[in-house]
N, C-alpha and C positions, 0 to 999 in steps of 0.2 A: 335540587342540583347537587351532584356529588361534591365531596371535599376537593377532589382533583379538579373538576370543572370550575369550581369557585376560584381555586388558586390560579388556574390557567387564565380565567377571565380577568382576575386582578393583575396578573403579569402582563397580559395584553394591554389592559387599560393603562398600566404604568408606562409601557413603551409609548403609547400614543400621547400620554400626558407630558412627556419630556419636552421642555421648551425647544431644544435643538431640533426636534422633529419637524418644526416649521420650515426647515431648510429643504425638506423633500418637496418635489413637484407634485402636482395633483395626480398624475398617473402613478407616481411612486407611493403616495398615500393609499391609492387604490390597491397597489401591490401588497402593502403591509396588511391592510384590512382583509384582503382576499385570502392571504395565507392564514390569518387568524380564523376566519370563518370556515376554512376547509380543514381545520385541525382534526376533528373527529373522523372525517373521511380519510385523512392521511393515516391516522392510527389504525383504522379498520383495514386499510390496504396493507400496512406494515404487518398486522397480525396474520393476514391471509398468506402473505409470501413467506413469513417466518415459519409458519406451520407446514410449509412444503420443504421437506428435506432436500437440500441442494448441495450436499458435500461434493467436492471437486470431482470425485470418482463415481458419483451417482448421476450418470448422464441423463437418465429419464427425469430425475428431479430438477436438474438444471434447466432442461427443456421445458418442464412444466412451469417453472417460475417465469421463463421468457415468454411463454404463451399467455400467461396471465397479464404480463406487463405490456405486451405489444399493443393491445387495444387502448390502453391508457395513453400511449404516445399517439396512436392514430387519431384519437378524439381531439388531440391538440394540433392536428394538421401535419404530423410527421409521417413519412413513409418508413416502414420498418423492414429489416432483413435479418433473418437468423442465419448466421454463417457457420456451417457445419465444420467441426474440427476432428472428425473421425480419424483423419490421417495422422494426428498426433495423440490419438487415444484420449480425446476429451470431447465433451458434449458440443460446445460451440459458443458463439458470442451473439448477443442481440445488439444490433446497431439501429439507430433511428436518425432520420435526416429531415431537417427543416430548411428549405431554401427561401431566402428573403431577398433583400436588396443586394444586387451583385457587388456593390461597393462597401457593404457593411462589414464590420469586423467578423472574422470567421472564428467561431468559438467551439471548442471541443470539451465535452463533459464526460468524465471517466468514472466508472464505478464497476462493480462486479456482482454477478449472480450467485456465485458459489460461496460456500463456507468451509471451515475446517471440520465441521461435524458431519461425519458419514452416517449412514443408516444404523451402523452398529453402536453409535453413541447413545447413552441413556438420556442425553439432553436434547429434547426434540420440540417442546411446546412453548408457545408464547403465553406469558402471564403478565398481568398489569397490577401494579401496586401503587396507587396514587399517581405521582408524577413520573414513576419509573416503570419501564417495561423490561421484562427479562425473557430471553429466548436465544436460540442458536443463530448467530449472525445478525442479531437485532441492531447492532451498531455497525459491525464489519461484515457485510456492507449493505445490508438491506435497509437500514436507516438512512444510509447515504443515497440510495435510490429514491426513497420517499422525499428527501430534500430536493432532489432534482425535479421530480414530478410536481411537487408543491410549488417550486419556483416557476416552472414553466406554465402551470395553470394560472398563477398570479400575473405573469406577463401577458398571457392571452386575455385575461379580464381587463388589463390596463391598456391593451392595444399595442404593447411594445414587442410582442412576439412576432407579429406579422412581418416586419422587415428584417428580422434577425436570421442570420445564417448559423445554424447550430447542428452539430453532430453529437449524438449521445452514443458512447461506446461502453457497453456493459459486457465485460469479458466473462467467460464461463469457467475460468481456471486460474484466477489470480492467486489463490492459495496454494496451488500446485500446478505450475504452468506446464503445458504440453511440451514434449521434446521432439525435435529441436525447437528451441525457443524462438529462433529466427522465423520459423513458420507459424508458431502459435501466436506471435505478436505482429505478424506481417500487416494485417488489416489495421491494427491500432497505429502502427508506425506510419502507414499511408495516411491515416486521418491526421496524425500529428504533423506531417509534411504539409497538409492542406491548411491547418489551423494557424491563426495568429495568436490565439490565447487558449491555453488548456487549464481547466479547473478540475482538480481531483477531489472526489467526494468520499475519501476515507475519513475516519472520525476526526472531529475537532480536537486540537491540542489545547489543553488547559494546564496552566502552571500557577500554583499558589492561588487558585480560585479565579484566575483571569484567563479569558479567551486569548489564544495566541495565533499568530499568522505563520504559515509554513511556506517558506520560499526555497527550501532545500530538503532533500531526503538522501540518505546514503545508499550506496550500492549494496547488493547481496551476492556474494561470490563464495564458491567452495574450493577447498584444496584437499588433496590426499597425499600423505607423506608415507613412504615406505623406506625402511632401512634394512640392511642385511649385514651379517657378520659370519665369521668362520666358526661353525659349531665344533665343540670339543669338550674335553674335561675341564671343569671349572678351575682346577688347580693351575691351569696355564693361562687364565685370563690376565690381560694386560701385558703378556709377553710379546716379543717381536713375532713369534710364530702364530699365536692365536689372536692377538689384537684385543679389542674392547667388547666385541659382541654388539648385536643389533640394538639392545635396549639402552645401553650407554650412549650409542650414537643418536638414538631417538631423543634421549634426555638432553644431550648436548644441544641439539637443534632447537627443541622447544624452549629450553631455557635461554638460548641466544635470541630467539624471537622475543621473549619477554623482556630481556635486558636492552636490546639494541633497536627495536622497531618503534616503540611508542611515540606517537605524535598526535597533534590535535585532530579530532574527528576520525581517528583510525581505531578499529578494534579487530582482533583476530583470535576468535575463540577456538579452543580445542574441544570438539564435541565428544569424542571418545578415542581410546587407544588400546592396543593390546600388543604384547610381545611374548615370544616363546619359540618353540621349535615344533611346528611352525606357527605363524600367526597370519590369519587371512581375514579380509573384509567380506562380510556377507553379501549375498546377491542384492539385498535391499539397500546397500550402501549406508545402513543405519545401525549396523551391528558388526561384531568381529568375534572370531573364535581363536583359541590358542590352547596349547598344552606345553608343559615344560617340567624340568626337574631342577632342584637347587644346585646340583652338581654338573649341569650341562650349560655351556655358554649358548645363549639364544641365537638362532640364526636369522630371525626375522622379527620385525615390529611394524605396526601400521597405526596410523592416526588420521582422523578426518576432522576438519574444522571449517569455519567460515572466515570471510575477509570482508569488512565493510569500510567503504571509503567515501569521501565527499566529492571526488572528481576522478575523471578517467586518468589524468596525469598521476594522481596519487595511487590509483590501482596499479598502473604499470610500473611505477617507481618502487612501490612496496613489494610487488611480486618479484621484481629483479633483485631486491635486497634479500628476500627470503630465499631465492634461488642461490645467491652467493653464499649464504649461511649453510645451506644444504650441501653445497659442493665442497666445503672445507672439512673433509671427513677425518674421523679418528683412524688410527692405524688398524688395518684389517677389516674395515667396514666400507660400505657404500650406501648412498641414499639417493632417492629420487622424489621429486615433488611435482604434482600436476595440478592445474587450476581449471575450474569451470566458471567462466564469467557469465552470470545469469542476469540479475537485475542491475542495470547500469545506475550510476548516481544521477540525481537531480541536483546539479550544482547551484549554489546561490549566485545570482546574477543581478546586475543593476536593473535589468528589465523586470525581473521577478519582484524586486524590492519596489519598483515603481508601481506594479500592480497592487502590492500590499498597501502602498500609500493611497491608491485610489479606493481601496476597500476601507481604509481608515477615514477617508473623507466621508464615505457613506456611514460609517460608525458614528462620526460626529453629527451628521445630519439626522441620524436615528436616535441620538441621545445615548449611544453605547460607548463604552470605554475603548480607547485606542488599543489595537492589538500589536504587541511587540513581536519580534521574530522568535520563533520557537527554536531552541538549540537542536540542530539536525542530528546530533549524536543520540538524541533521545527518541528518535523515530526510526522505524524500519523502512524497508524498501516498498515500493508500490508501482502500479502500472504507469503512473504519470511519468516515471523516470524514463520509460522507453521513448517518449516524445519530447523530453526535455532538450535534446540537442537541436530541435527544429522549431520550437515555439516557446513563447513566454508562458509562465505558469504559476499557479498557486495551488497548494495541496491543503488537506485538512479542512475541506469545505463541508464535510458531513457533520452529523450530530455529535454531541458529547456523550460518552458512555464509559463503561468500565468492564474489566475482566474479559476483554476480547480473547478469543481462542481458548476459552476455558468454560466449563459448566458454570452457569450463573451470569454469563455475559449480559450486560444491561445497557439501557439507553435512557438518558434524560429526555423525556418526550418534549418538554418545553423548549429544549435547545433546537428541536426541529424547526420551530417557528422562526427564531432569530436567524438561523442559518439559511433557511429558504428565503427570508426577506433580504438578507445580505446578498445572496447569490442572484436573486431576481433583479434587484436594483443595479447590481454590478453589471450583469449581462445587458440590461436595458441601456445603461449609460455607455457601455462599450459599443453596443450596436449602433448608437447614434453618433459615434465619434469617427474621425478619420484616423484609425489606428495604424501605426507603422507596419508595413507588410514585409515579411521576409521572403527571400527567394530560396526555396528548398528543392 
């Protein structure tokens, strides 16, 4: 037996040996043991899908991952549908549907097929080093998909899947959503309106070595700021005739943002800027070009950045405050700001916290530590935010990993076990309860 298998077996035995595990029901004990028994099968599938490049713009690769996964869901009694997204220049989404008891809780599971690593990236292959696997998207989000499948297989073995109402939504463009986003997320939002509970399988949040619960995620929005001034000889700058020029106006605005806007759970990064005569944003919206001379007052400046908020109210209020700052122009200048609201916030709610309390009851029964709320300012946006207005939710249900979005991205393989066990027991209990139903 390899060193890794010995350590995994010891970890599994330790979980079973915990006295609090006696609080699990017989089907729940079967769930936990089934997850452990299927571990090597899960790792093999993770390797297979990781070795298929599925960068958001590699449409064939995204479809290939979906084609490999669809039979896995079919074996569990799900019907599957690949939803083409060519109209927004993306590959598409894989949805899987399981219909159970009409009165059972309706549960939506969210993950994604794509990664940030396009075929041009040198980082392409899955490797395993003991308890750690390294590969493109191995945590974000292919490891999350494995947690979903492992949990569902365990539920099937324990007999708790049969009556469950579950939709699995694996988007094909989470890392770079198709435009317009209202169209690329239409099917996900429809599923969110159907659901009572949504679980997001992005990576587990860990703080100071402890697993954390995610009841909120911030929005992800973009802004573009342009300023203009009267060009002329630099000797006349600051005069009533020439004014201050575009770069001073840009500087005034950005510094006012820094001084006047900060508040809890709000950030507004400046990604890049340029000023001169002229300055223009590139067609990719990720670059700018400019020219200028020391003795010429610049006639234009551009900057782009993001805006991350914890609620829609905060988004609207901060955008209005930014607009007011932009409108208070220096003499001889003008400025305009535009916003693109992309990923909405998943705001913290009492219902989300109640779901975390249910998960913590499971943690107690499994002999695991309680999961405190993870600070939302430490996490980015995710697809679960699109359904947050319509359903109760928990995010961070995927495995623990490191280095996401960078070469060397890794996953703690043992974390797949406890995350799948947690998810399967939670879904089983929710499916057996009379969960409050929203009208969406």
